[in-house]
HTML snippet that shows the backbone in 3Dmol.js (N, CA, C, O; Angstrom):
<script src="https://3Dmol.org/build/3Dmol-min.js"></script>
<div id="view" style="width:600px;height:400px;position:relative"></div>
<script>
const pdb = `
ATOM      1  N   MET A   1       2.919   6.800  18.137  1.00  0.00           N
ATOM      2  CA  MET A   1       3.522   7.711  16.913  1.00  0.00           C
ATOM      3  C   MET A   1       3.247   6.976  15.909  1.00  0.00           C
ATOM      4  O   MET A   1       3.425   5.758  15.913  1.00  0.00           O
ATOM      5  N   ASP A   2       2.686   7.762  14.738  1.00  0.00           N
ATOM      6  CA  ASP A   2       2.333   7.452  13.349  1.00  0.00           C
ATOM      7  C   ASP A   2       3.360   6.791  12.910  1.00  0.00           C
ATOM      8  O   ASP A   2       4.499   7.260  12.906  1.00  0.00           O
ATOM      9  N   LYS A   3       2.851   4.864  12.224  1.00  0.00           N
ATOM     10  CA  LYS A   3       3.780   4.752  11.116  1.00  0.00           C
ATOM     11  C   LYS A   3       3.691   4.978   9.709  1.00  0.00           C
ATOM     12  O   LYS A   3       2.635   5.349   9.197  1.00  0.00           O
ATOM     13  N   ARG A   4       4.655   4.794   9.102  1.00  0.00           N
ATOM     14  CA  ARG A   4       4.249   4.604   7.504  1.00  0.00           C
ATOM     15  C   ARG A   4       5.004   3.498   7.095  1.00  0.00           C
ATOM     16  O   ARG A   4       5.736   2.826   7.823  1.00  0.00           O
ATOM     17  N   VAL A   5       4.847   3.378   6.194  1.00  0.00           N
ATOM     18  CA  VAL A   5       5.686   1.667   4.931  1.00  0.00           C
ATOM     19  C   VAL A   5       6.087   2.981   4.028  1.00  0.00           C
ATOM     20  O   VAL A   5       5.012   3.323   3.535  1.00  0.00           O
ATOM     21  N   LEU A   6       6.780   3.598   3.715  1.00  0.00           N
ATOM     22  CA  LEU A   6       7.967   3.266   2.111  1.00  0.00           C
ATOM     23  C   LEU A   6       8.074   2.380   1.511  1.00  0.00           C
ATOM     24  O   LEU A   6       8.457   1.369   2.099  1.00  0.00           O
ATOM     25  N   PHE A   7       7.800   2.306   0.088  1.00  0.00           N
ATOM     26  CA  PHE A   7       7.987   1.083  -0.874  1.00  0.00           C
ATOM     27  C   PHE A   7       8.021   1.706  -2.234  1.00  0.00           C
ATOM     28  O   PHE A   7       7.645   2.822  -2.591  1.00  0.00           O
ATOM     29  N   ASP A   8       8.568   0.711  -2.917  1.00  0.00           N
ATOM     30  CA  ASP A   8       8.355   0.061  -4.085  1.00  0.00           C
ATOM     31  C   ASP A   8       7.706  -0.070  -4.963  1.00  0.00           C
ATOM     32  O   ASP A   8       7.170   1.030  -5.095  1.00  0.00           O
ATOM     33  N   PHE A   9       7.289  -0.824  -5.856  1.00  0.00           N
ATOM     34  CA  PHE A   9       5.784  -1.480  -6.447  1.00  0.00           C
ATOM     35  C   PHE A   9       5.887  -2.113  -8.377  1.00  0.00           C
ATOM     36  O   PHE A   9       5.970  -1.390  -9.370  1.00  0.00           O
ATOM     37  N   GLU A  10       5.864  -2.837  -8.356  1.00  0.00           N
ATOM     38  CA  GLU A  10       5.483  -3.426  -9.620  1.00  0.00           C
ATOM     39  C   GLU A  10       4.075  -4.266  -9.432  1.00  0.00           C
ATOM     40  O   GLU A  10       3.707  -4.865  -8.421  1.00  0.00           O
ATOM     41  N   VAL A  11       3.432  -4.145 -10.626  1.00  0.00           N
ATOM     42  CA  VAL A  11       2.051  -4.953 -11.109  1.00  0.00           C
ATOM     43  C   VAL A  11       2.315  -5.318 -12.236  1.00  0.00           C
ATOM     44  O   VAL A  11       2.537  -4.496 -13.125  1.00  0.00           O
ATOM     45  N   ASP A  12       2.343  -6.488 -12.419  1.00  0.00           N
ATOM     46  CA  ASP A  12       1.676  -6.689 -13.672  1.00  0.00           C
ATOM     47  C   ASP A  12       0.630  -7.554 -13.957  1.00  0.00           C
ATOM     48  O   ASP A  12       0.245  -8.419 -13.171  1.00  0.00           O
ATOM     49  N   PHE A  13      -0.114  -7.230 -15.689  1.00  0.00           N
ATOM     50  CA  PHE A  13      -1.612  -7.440 -15.253  1.00  0.00           C
ATOM     51  C   PHE A  13      -1.450  -9.231 -16.061  1.00  0.00           C
ATOM     52  O   PHE A  13      -0.504  -9.606 -16.754  1.00  0.00           O
ATOM     53  N   THR A  14      -2.490  -9.917 -15.738  1.00  0.00           N
ATOM     54  CA  THR A  14      -1.858 -11.026 -17.202  1.00  0.00           C
ATOM     55  C   THR A  14      -3.072 -10.881 -17.741  1.00  0.00           C
ATOM     56  O   THR A  14      -3.905 -11.766 -17.544  1.00  0.00           O
ATOM     57  N   ASN A  15      -3.427  -9.627 -18.596  1.00  0.00           N
ATOM     58  CA  ASN A  15      -3.725  -9.287 -20.487  1.00  0.00           C
ATOM     59  C   ASN A  15      -2.872  -8.267 -20.395  1.00  0.00           C
ATOM     60  O   ASN A  15      -3.177  -7.106 -20.665  1.00  0.00           O
ATOM     61  N   GLY A  16      -1.671  -8.676 -19.979  1.00  0.00           N
ATOM     62  CA  GLY A  16      -0.406  -7.864 -20.361  1.00  0.00           C
ATOM     63  C   GLY A  16      -0.292  -6.315 -19.959  1.00  0.00           C
ATOM     64  O   GLY A  16      -1.256  -5.587 -19.721  1.00  0.00           O
ATOM     65  N   GLY A  17       1.090  -5.931 -19.926  1.00  0.00           N
ATOM     66  CA  GLY A  17       0.930  -4.186 -19.763  1.00  0.00           C
ATOM     67  C   GLY A  17       1.515  -4.555 -17.816  1.00  0.00           C
ATOM     68  O   GLY A  17       1.856  -5.682 -17.456  1.00  0.00           O
ATOM     69  N   GLY A  18       1.485  -3.050 -16.655  1.00  0.00           N
ATOM     70  CA  GLY A  18       1.628  -3.155 -15.771  1.00  0.00           C
ATOM     71  C   GLY A  18       2.130  -2.202 -15.341  1.00  0.00           C
ATOM     72  O   GLY A  18       3.091  -1.736 -15.953  1.00  0.00           O
ATOM     73  N   ILE A  19       1.604  -1.495 -13.990  1.00  0.00           N
ATOM     74  CA  ILE A  19       1.925  -0.845 -13.238  1.00  0.00           C
ATOM     75  C   ILE A  19       2.911  -0.269 -12.302  1.00  0.00           C
ATOM     76  O   ILE A  19       3.074  -1.380 -11.798  1.00  0.00           O
ATOM     77  N   GLN A  20       3.782   0.541 -11.560  1.00  0.00           N
ATOM     78  CA  GLN A  20       4.687   0.841 -11.050  1.00  0.00           C
ATOM     79  C   GLN A  20       4.868   2.015 -10.223  1.00  0.00           C
ATOM     80  O   GLN A  20       4.469   2.941 -10.929  1.00  0.00           O
ATOM     81  N   GLY A  21       5.196   2.415  -9.275  1.00  0.00           N
ATOM     82  CA  GLY A  21       5.270   3.540  -8.689  1.00  0.00           C
ATOM     83  C   GLY A  21       6.596   3.499  -7.218  1.00  0.00           C
ATOM     84  O   GLY A  21       7.049   2.703  -6.396  1.00  0.00           O
ATOM     85  N   GLN A  22       6.685   4.370  -7.474  1.00  0.00           N
ATOM     86  CA  GLN A  22       8.082   4.723  -6.534  1.00  0.00           C
ATOM     87  C   GLN A  22       8.137   5.489  -4.923  1.00  0.00           C
ATOM     88  O   GLN A  22       7.357   6.413  -4.691  1.00  0.00           O
ATOM     89  N   LYS A  23       8.624   5.255  -4.399  1.00  0.00           N
ATOM     90  CA  LYS A  23       8.142   5.847  -2.705  1.00  0.00           C
ATOM     91  C   LYS A  23       6.972   6.105  -2.893  1.00  0.00           C
ATOM     92  O   LYS A  23       6.635   7.265  -3.126  1.00  0.00           O
ATOM     93  N   PHE A  24       6.079   5.101  -2.838  1.00  0.00           N
ATOM     94  CA  PHE A  24       4.805   5.390  -1.992  1.00  0.00           C
ATOM     95  C   PHE A  24       4.685   4.960  -0.575  1.00  0.00           C
ATOM     96  O   PHE A  24       5.260   4.043   0.010  1.00  0.00           O
ATOM     97  N   ARG A  25       3.921   5.716  -0.206  1.00  0.00           N
ATOM     98  CA  ARG A  25       3.965   5.977   1.245  1.00  0.00           C
ATOM     99  C   ARG A  25       2.084   5.274   1.017  1.00  0.00           C
ATOM    100  O   ARG A  25       1.176   5.121   0.200  1.00  0.00           O
ATOM    101  N   LEU A  26       2.649   4.981   2.989  1.00  0.00           N
ATOM    102  CA  LEU A  26       0.996   4.364   3.017  1.00  0.00           C
ATOM    103  C   LEU A  26       1.066   4.138   4.827  1.00  0.00           C
ATOM    104  O   LEU A  26       1.923   3.461   5.396  1.00  0.00           O
ATOM    105  N   ASP A  27       0.234   4.693   5.328  1.00  0.00           N
ATOM    106  CA  ASP A  27      -0.281   4.369   6.512  1.00  0.00           C
ATOM    107  C   ASP A  27      -0.659   3.105   7.141  1.00  0.00           C
ATOM    108  O   ASP A  27      -1.645   2.488   6.737  1.00  0.00           O
ATOM    109  N   ILE A  28       0.078   2.675   8.126  1.00  0.00           N
ATOM    110  CA  ILE A  28      -0.108   0.615   8.587  1.00  0.00           C
ATOM    111  C   ILE A  28      -0.163   1.430  10.276  1.00  0.00           C
ATOM    112  O   ILE A  28      -0.076   2.636  10.506  1.00  0.00           O
ATOM    113  N   ASP A  29      -0.334   0.298  11.265  1.00  0.00           N
ATOM    114  CA  ASP A  29      -0.731   0.356  12.294  1.00  0.00           C
ATOM    115  C   ASP A  29       0.100   0.815  12.757  1.00  0.00           C
ATOM    116  O   ASP A  29       0.974   1.466  12.184  1.00  0.00           O
ATOM    117  N   ASP A  30       0.019   0.589  13.859  1.00  0.00           N
ATOM    118  CA  ASP A  30       1.621   1.402  14.896  1.00  0.00           C
ATOM    119  C   ASP A  30       2.647  -0.836  15.199  1.00  0.00           C
ATOM    120  O   ASP A  30       3.110  -1.611  16.035  1.00  0.00           O
ATOM    121  N   ASP A  31       2.357  -0.646  13.798  1.00  0.00           N
ATOM    122  CA  ASP A  31       3.015  -2.520  13.908  1.00  0.00           C
ATOM    123  C   ASP A  31       4.332  -1.855  13.223  1.00  0.00           C
ATOM    124  O   ASP A  31       4.339  -1.007  12.331  1.00  0.00           O
ATOM    125  N   ASP A  32       5.941  -2.729  14.160  1.00  0.00           N
ATOM    126  CA  ASP A  32       7.112  -2.751  13.337  1.00  0.00           C
ATOM    127  C   ASP A  32       6.909  -3.012  12.100  1.00  0.00           C
ATOM    128  O   ASP A  32       7.450  -2.040  11.574  1.00  0.00           O
ATOM    129  N   ASP A  33       6.423  -3.778  11.090  1.00  0.00           N
ATOM    130  CA  ASP A  33       6.592  -4.109  10.115  1.00  0.00           C
ATOM    131  C   ASP A  33       5.073  -4.972   9.395  1.00  0.00           C
ATOM    132  O   ASP A  33       4.197  -5.604   9.984  1.00  0.00           O
ATOM    133  N   ILE A  34       5.177  -4.785   8.491  1.00  0.00           N
ATOM    134  CA  ILE A  34       3.795  -5.265   7.931  1.00  0.00           C
ATOM    135  C   ILE A  34       4.367  -6.708   6.049  1.00  0.00           C
ATOM    136  O   ILE A  34       5.279  -6.548   5.237  1.00  0.00           O
ATOM    137  N   SER A  35       3.530  -7.621   6.114  1.00  0.00           N
ATOM    138  CA  SER A  35       4.612  -8.362   5.284  1.00  0.00           C
ATOM    139  C   SER A  35       4.776  -8.293   3.574  1.00  0.00           C
ATOM    140  O   SER A  35       4.914  -7.074   3.669  1.00  0.00           O
ATOM    141  N   ASP A  36       4.840  -8.435   2.685  1.00  0.00           N
ATOM    142  CA  ASP A  36       4.752  -7.901   1.622  1.00  0.00           C
ATOM    143  C   ASP A  36       3.447  -8.246   1.391  1.00  0.00           C
ATOM    144  O   ASP A  36       2.613  -7.348   1.277  1.00  0.00           O
ATOM    145  N   GLU A  37       3.072  -9.612   1.286  1.00  0.00           N
ATOM    146  CA  GLU A  37       1.438  -9.714   1.375  1.00  0.00           C
ATOM    147  C   GLU A  37       0.816  -8.852   1.424  1.00  0.00           C
ATOM    148  O   GLU A  37       0.564  -8.100   0.482  1.00  0.00           O
ATOM    149  N   GLU A  38       0.409  -8.762   2.587  1.00  0.00           N
ATOM    150  CA  GLU A  38      -0.977  -7.169   2.987  1.00  0.00           C
ATOM    151  C   GLU A  38      -0.665  -6.414   2.326  1.00  0.00           C
ATOM    152  O   GLU A  38      -1.595  -5.678   1.998  1.00  0.00           O
ATOM    153  N   LEU A  39       0.772  -6.044   1.673  1.00  0.00           N
ATOM    154  CA  LEU A  39       0.830  -4.420   0.397  1.00  0.00           C
ATOM    155  C   LEU A  39       0.521  -5.114  -0.044  1.00  0.00           C
ATOM    156  O   LEU A  39      -0.648  -5.402   0.215  1.00  0.00           O
ATOM    157  N   ALA A  40       1.063  -5.760  -0.807  1.00  0.00           N
ATOM    158  CA  ALA A  40       0.468  -6.319  -2.378  1.00  0.00           C
ATOM    159  C   ALA A  40      -1.095  -6.279  -2.510  1.00  0.00           C
ATOM    160  O   ALA A  40      -1.767  -5.773  -3.409  1.00  0.00           O
ATOM    161  N   LYS A  41      -1.499  -6.944  -1.378  1.00  0.00           N
ATOM    162  CA  LYS A  41      -3.341  -6.866  -0.795  1.00  0.00           C
ATOM    163  C   LYS A  41      -3.754  -5.878  -1.044  1.00  0.00           C
ATOM    164  O   LYS A  41      -4.487  -5.838  -2.032  1.00  0.00           O
ATOM    165  N   TYR A  42      -3.546  -4.856  -0.435  1.00  0.00           N
ATOM    166  CA  TYR A  42      -3.839  -3.531   0.343  1.00  0.00           C
ATOM    167  C   TYR A  42      -4.025  -2.621  -1.478  1.00  0.00           C
ATOM    168  O   TYR A  42      -5.135  -2.286  -1.890  1.00  0.00           O
ATOM    169  N   ILE A  43      -2.712  -2.379  -2.300  1.00  0.00           N
ATOM    170  CA  ILE A  43      -2.419  -2.466  -3.307  1.00  0.00           C
ATOM    171  C   ILE A  43      -4.436  -2.107  -4.624  1.00  0.00           C
ATOM    172  O   ILE A  43      -5.156  -1.192  -5.024  1.00  0.00           O
ATOM    173  N   VAL A  44      -4.287  -3.772  -4.674  1.00  0.00           N
ATOM    174  CA  VAL A  44      -4.493  -3.983  -5.485  1.00  0.00           C
ATOM    175  C   VAL A  44      -6.492  -3.664  -5.047  1.00  0.00           C
ATOM    176  O   VAL A  44      -7.417  -3.071  -5.603  1.00  0.00           O
ATOM    177  N   LYS A  45      -6.352  -4.292  -4.045  1.00  0.00           N
ATOM    178  CA  LYS A  45      -7.781  -3.720  -3.152  1.00  0.00           C
ATOM    179  C   LYS A  45      -8.280  -1.949  -3.733  1.00  0.00           C
ATOM    180  O   LYS A  45      -9.354  -1.674  -4.267  1.00  0.00           O
ATOM    181  N   ASP A  46      -7.192  -1.008  -3.438  1.00  0.00           N
ATOM    182  CA  ASP A  46      -7.487   0.484  -2.653  1.00  0.00           C
ATOM    183  C   ASP A  46      -7.095   1.138  -4.096  1.00  0.00           C
ATOM    184  O   ASP A  46      -7.599   2.256  -4.206  1.00  0.00           O
ATOM    185  N   MET A  47      -6.156   0.649  -5.490  1.00  0.00           N
ATOM    186  CA  MET A  47      -6.573   0.778  -6.840  1.00  0.00           C
ATOM    187  C   MET A  47      -7.605   0.562  -7.903  1.00  0.00           C
ATOM    188  O   MET A  47      -7.798   1.008  -9.034  1.00  0.00           O
ATOM    189  N   ARG A  48      -8.491  -0.725  -6.705  1.00  0.00           N
ATOM    190  CA  ARG A  48      -9.341  -1.442  -7.532  1.00  0.00           C
ATOM    191  C   ARG A  48      -9.096  -2.188  -8.715  1.00  0.00           C
ATOM    192  O   ARG A  48      -9.958  -2.441  -9.556  1.00  0.00           O
ATOM    193  N   LEU A  49      -7.553  -2.639  -8.780  1.00  0.00           N
ATOM    194  CA  LEU A  49      -7.270  -3.138  -9.811  1.00  0.00           C
ATOM    195  C   LEU A  49      -7.812  -4.415 -10.512  1.00  0.00           C
ATOM    196  O   LEU A  49      -8.571  -5.005  -9.743  1.00  0.00           O
ATOM    197  N   LEU A  50      -7.704  -4.928 -11.489  1.00  0.00           N
ATOM    198  CA  LEU A  50      -8.204  -6.007 -12.410  1.00  0.00           C
ATOM    199  C   LEU A  50      -7.341  -7.255 -12.824  1.00  0.00           C
ATOM    200  O   LEU A  50      -6.151  -6.965 -12.691  1.00  0.00           O
ATOM    201  N   MET A  51      -7.429  -7.902 -13.053  1.00  0.00           N
ATOM    202  CA  MET A  51      -6.596  -9.410 -13.678  1.00  0.00           C
ATOM    203  C   MET A  51      -4.884  -8.353 -13.655  1.00  0.00           C
ATOM    204  O   MET A  51      -4.268  -7.533 -14.335  1.00  0.00           O
ATOM    205  N   VAL A  52      -4.766  -9.317 -12.031  1.00  0.00           N
ATOM    206  CA  VAL A  52      -3.624  -9.236 -11.581  1.00  0.00           C
ATOM    207  C   VAL A  52      -2.197 -10.396 -11.453  1.00  0.00           C
ATOM    208  O   VAL A  52      -2.176 -11.532 -10.980  1.00  0.00           O
ATOM    209  N   GLY A  53      -1.353  -9.774 -11.928  1.00  0.00           N
ATOM    210  CA  GLY A  53      -0.875 -11.285 -11.908  1.00  0.00           C
ATOM    211  C   GLY A  53      -0.032 -10.972 -10.433  1.00  0.00           C
ATOM    212  O   GLY A  53      -0.720 -10.734  -9.440  1.00  0.00           O
ATOM    213  N   GLU A  54       1.553 -10.977 -10.304  1.00  0.00           N
ATOM    214  CA  GLU A  54       2.218 -10.504 -10.115  1.00  0.00           C
ATOM    215  C   GLU A  54       2.543  -9.523  -9.363  1.00  0.00           C
ATOM    216  O   GLU A  54       3.012  -8.526  -9.913  1.00  0.00           O
ATOM    217  N   VAL A  55       2.393  -9.542  -8.008  1.00  0.00           N
ATOM    218  CA  VAL A  55       2.743  -7.895  -7.699  1.00  0.00           C
ATOM    219  C   VAL A  55       4.421  -7.976  -6.783  1.00  0.00           C
ATOM    220  O   VAL A  55       4.714  -8.860  -5.978  1.00  0.00           O
ATOM    221  N   ARG A  56       5.324  -6.804  -7.191  1.00  0.00           N
ATOM    222  CA  ARG A  56       6.240  -7.410  -6.401  1.00  0.00           C
ATOM    223  C   ARG A  56       6.515  -6.095  -5.557  1.00  0.00           C
ATOM    224  O   ARG A  56       6.244  -5.048  -6.145  1.00  0.00           O
ATOM    225  N   ILE A  57       7.121  -5.969  -3.990  1.00  0.00           N
ATOM    226  CA  ILE A  57       7.330  -5.276  -3.516  1.00  0.00           C
ATOM    227  C   ILE A  57       8.895  -4.659  -3.145  1.00  0.00           C
ATOM    228  O   ILE A  57       9.367  -5.161  -2.124  1.00  0.00           O
ATOM    229  N   LEU A  58       9.345  -4.133  -3.500  1.00  0.00           N
ATOM    230  CA  LEU A  58      10.999  -3.445  -3.471  1.00  0.00           C
ATOM    231  C   LEU A  58      10.765  -2.132  -2.392  1.00  0.00           C
ATOM    232  O   LEU A  58       9.930  -1.251  -2.187  1.00  0.00           O
ATOM    233  N   ASN A  59      12.080  -2.609  -1.843  1.00  0.00           N
ATOM    234  CA  ASN A  59      12.551  -1.428  -0.482  1.00  0.00           C
ATOM    235  C   ASN A  59      11.868  -0.426   0.278  1.00  0.00           C
ATOM    236  O   ASN A  59      11.859   0.792   0.455  1.00  0.00           O
ATOM    237  N   LYS A  60      10.963  -2.096   0.869  1.00  0.00           N
ATOM    238  CA  LYS A  60      10.422  -1.794   1.825  1.00  0.00           C
ATOM    239  C   LYS A  60      10.927  -1.389   3.052  1.00  0.00           C
ATOM    240  O   LYS A  60      11.597  -2.263   3.601  1.00  0.00           O
ATOM    241  N   LYS A  61      10.769   0.161   3.952  1.00  0.00           N
ATOM    242  CA  LYS A  61      11.019   0.948   5.069  1.00  0.00           C
ATOM    243  C   LYS A  61       9.788   1.386   5.591  1.00  0.00           C
ATOM    244  O   LYS A  61       8.837   1.879   4.984  1.00  0.00           O
ATOM    245  N   ILE A  62       9.974   1.054   7.259  1.00  0.00           N
ATOM    246  CA  ILE A  62       9.202   1.175   7.554  1.00  0.00           C
ATOM    247  C   ILE A  62       9.460   2.783   8.008  1.00  0.00           C
ATOM    248  O   ILE A  62      10.589   3.070   7.612  1.00  0.00           O
ATOM    249  N   ILE A  63       8.872   3.887   8.657  1.00  0.00           N
ATOM    250  CA  ILE A  63       9.017   5.138   8.640  1.00  0.00           C
ATOM    251  C   ILE A  63       8.109   5.544   9.597  1.00  0.00           C
ATOM    252  O   ILE A  63       7.102   4.857   9.765  1.00  0.00           O
ATOM    253  N   ASN A  64       8.352   6.888  10.482  1.00  0.00           N
ATOM    254  CA  ASN A  64       7.359   7.254  11.307  1.00  0.00           C
ATOM    255  C   ASN A  64       7.135   8.686  11.354  1.00  0.00           C
ATOM    256  O   ASN A  64       7.344   9.593  12.159  1.00  0.00           O
ATOM    257  N   GLU A  65       6.744   8.585  10.453  1.00  0.00           N
ATOM    258  CA  GLU A  65       5.678   9.872   9.862  1.00  0.00           C
ATOM    259  C   GLU A  65       3.750   9.719  10.761  1.00  0.00           C
ATOM    260  O   GLU A  65       3.043   8.922  11.377  1.00  0.00           O
ATOM    261  N   ARG A  66       3.757  10.705  10.377  1.00  0.00           N
ATOM    262  CA  ARG A  66       1.999  11.786  10.829  1.00  0.00           C
ATOM    263  C   ARG A  66       1.124  10.672   9.623  1.00  0.00           C
ATOM    264  O   ARG A  66       1.769  10.414   8.607  1.00  0.00           O
ATOM    265  N   HIS A  67      -0.485   9.962   9.768  1.00  0.00           N
ATOM    266  CA  HIS A  67      -1.062   9.634   9.035  1.00  0.00           C
ATOM    267  C   HIS A  67      -1.950  10.796   8.371  1.00  0.00           C
ATOM    268  O   HIS A  67      -2.504  11.851   8.682  1.00  0.00           O
ATOM    269  N   LYS A  68      -1.733   9.907   7.201  1.00  0.00           N
ATOM    270  CA  LYS A  68      -2.500  11.443   6.158  1.00  0.00           C
ATOM    271  C   LYS A  68      -4.126  11.320   5.938  1.00  0.00           C
ATOM    272  O   LYS A  68      -4.967  12.217   6.001  1.00  0.00           O
ATOM    273  N   ARG A  69      -4.289   9.988   5.673  1.00  0.00           N
ATOM    274  CA  ARG A  69      -5.259   9.887   5.515  1.00  0.00           C
ATOM    275  C   ARG A  69      -6.874   9.543   7.173  1.00  0.00           C
ATOM    276  O   ARG A  69      -6.665   8.677   8.022  1.00  0.00           O
ATOM    277  N   GLN A  70      -7.498   9.947   7.186  1.00  0.00           N
ATOM    278  CA  GLN A  70      -8.761   9.884   8.159  1.00  0.00           C
ATOM    279  C   GLN A  70      -8.836   8.472   8.243  1.00  0.00           C
ATOM    280  O   GLN A  70      -8.531   7.910   7.191  1.00  0.00           O
ATOM    281  N   PRO A  71      -9.223   7.563   9.403  1.00  0.00           N
ATOM    282  CA  PRO A  71      -9.391   6.879   9.854  1.00  0.00           C
ATOM    283  C   PRO A  71     -11.236   6.870   9.235  1.00  0.00           C
ATOM    284  O   PRO A  71     -12.147   7.627   9.568  1.00  0.00           O
ATOM    285  N   ILE A  72     -11.248   5.745   8.287  1.00  0.00           N
ATOM    286  CA  ILE A  72     -13.164   5.773   7.940  1.00  0.00           C
ATOM    287  C   ILE A  72     -13.831   6.260   8.499  1.00  0.00           C
ATOM    288  O   ILE A  72     -14.248   7.350   8.109  1.00  0.00           O
ATOM    289  N   ASP A  73     -14.448   5.483  10.174  1.00  0.00           N
ATOM    290  CA  ASP A  73     -15.332   6.519  10.794  1.00  0.00           C
ATOM    291  C   ASP A  73     -15.184   7.223  10.957  1.00  0.00           C
ATOM    292  O   ASP A  73     -16.250   7.840  10.952  1.00  0.00           O
ATOM    293  N   GLU A  74     -13.784   8.303  11.351  1.00  0.00           N
ATOM    294  CA  GLU A  74     -13.839   9.347  11.659  1.00  0.00           C
ATOM    295  C   GLU A  74     -14.332  10.936  10.084  1.00  0.00           C
ATOM    296  O   GLU A  74     -14.472  12.151  10.226  1.00  0.00           O
ATOM    297  N   ASN A  75     -14.455   9.861   8.551  1.00  0.00           N
ATOM    298  CA  ASN A  75     -15.413  10.397   8.214  1.00  0.00           C
ATOM    299  C   ASN A  75     -16.843  10.476   8.009  1.00  0.00           C
ATOM    300  O   ASN A  75     -17.328  11.525   7.584  1.00  0.00           O
ATOM    301  N   ILE A  76     -17.519   9.538   8.253  1.00  0.00           N
ATOM    302  CA  ILE A  76     -19.258   9.298   8.419  1.00  0.00           C
ATOM    303  C   ILE A  76     -19.348  10.595   9.145  1.00  0.00           C
ATOM    304  O   ILE A  76     -18.555  11.111   9.933  1.00  0.00           O
ATOM    305  N   GLU A  77     -20.526  11.010   8.684  1.00  0.00           N
ATOM    306  CA  GLU A  77     -21.151  12.084   9.198  1.00  0.00           C
ATOM    307  C   GLU A  77     -22.091  11.186   9.926  1.00  0.00           C
ATOM    308  O   GLU A  77     -22.484  10.138   9.413  1.00  0.00           O
ATOM    309  N   LYS A  78     -22.551  11.677  11.418  1.00  0.00           N
ATOM    310  CA  LYS A  78     -23.648  11.116  12.262  1.00  0.00           C
ATOM    311  C   LYS A  78     -24.895  12.379  11.862  1.00  0.00           C
ATOM    312  O   LYS A  78     -26.019  12.317  12.360  1.00  0.00           O
TER     313      LYS A  78
END
`;
const viewer = $3Dmol.createViewer("view");
viewer.addModel(pdb, "pdb");
viewer.setStyle({}, {cartoon: {color: "spectrum"}});
viewer.zoomTo();
viewer.render();
</script>
């Protein structure tokens, strides 16, 4: 069964301003949970954010839903 995490997030930037996301979905391994710290690191890395201050993860819920992204190794042409 594929697992995803459904959550809201808020990101503050050290130079002012911020962004937020609601009902964001992320594919995860078939684990029962993912830490808020891991989610925060993923958001920052995947969105290539710079000058990030605090990241808050809110309303996190693990759901059973088919993954949307193909694993990286499946996208590589041989």
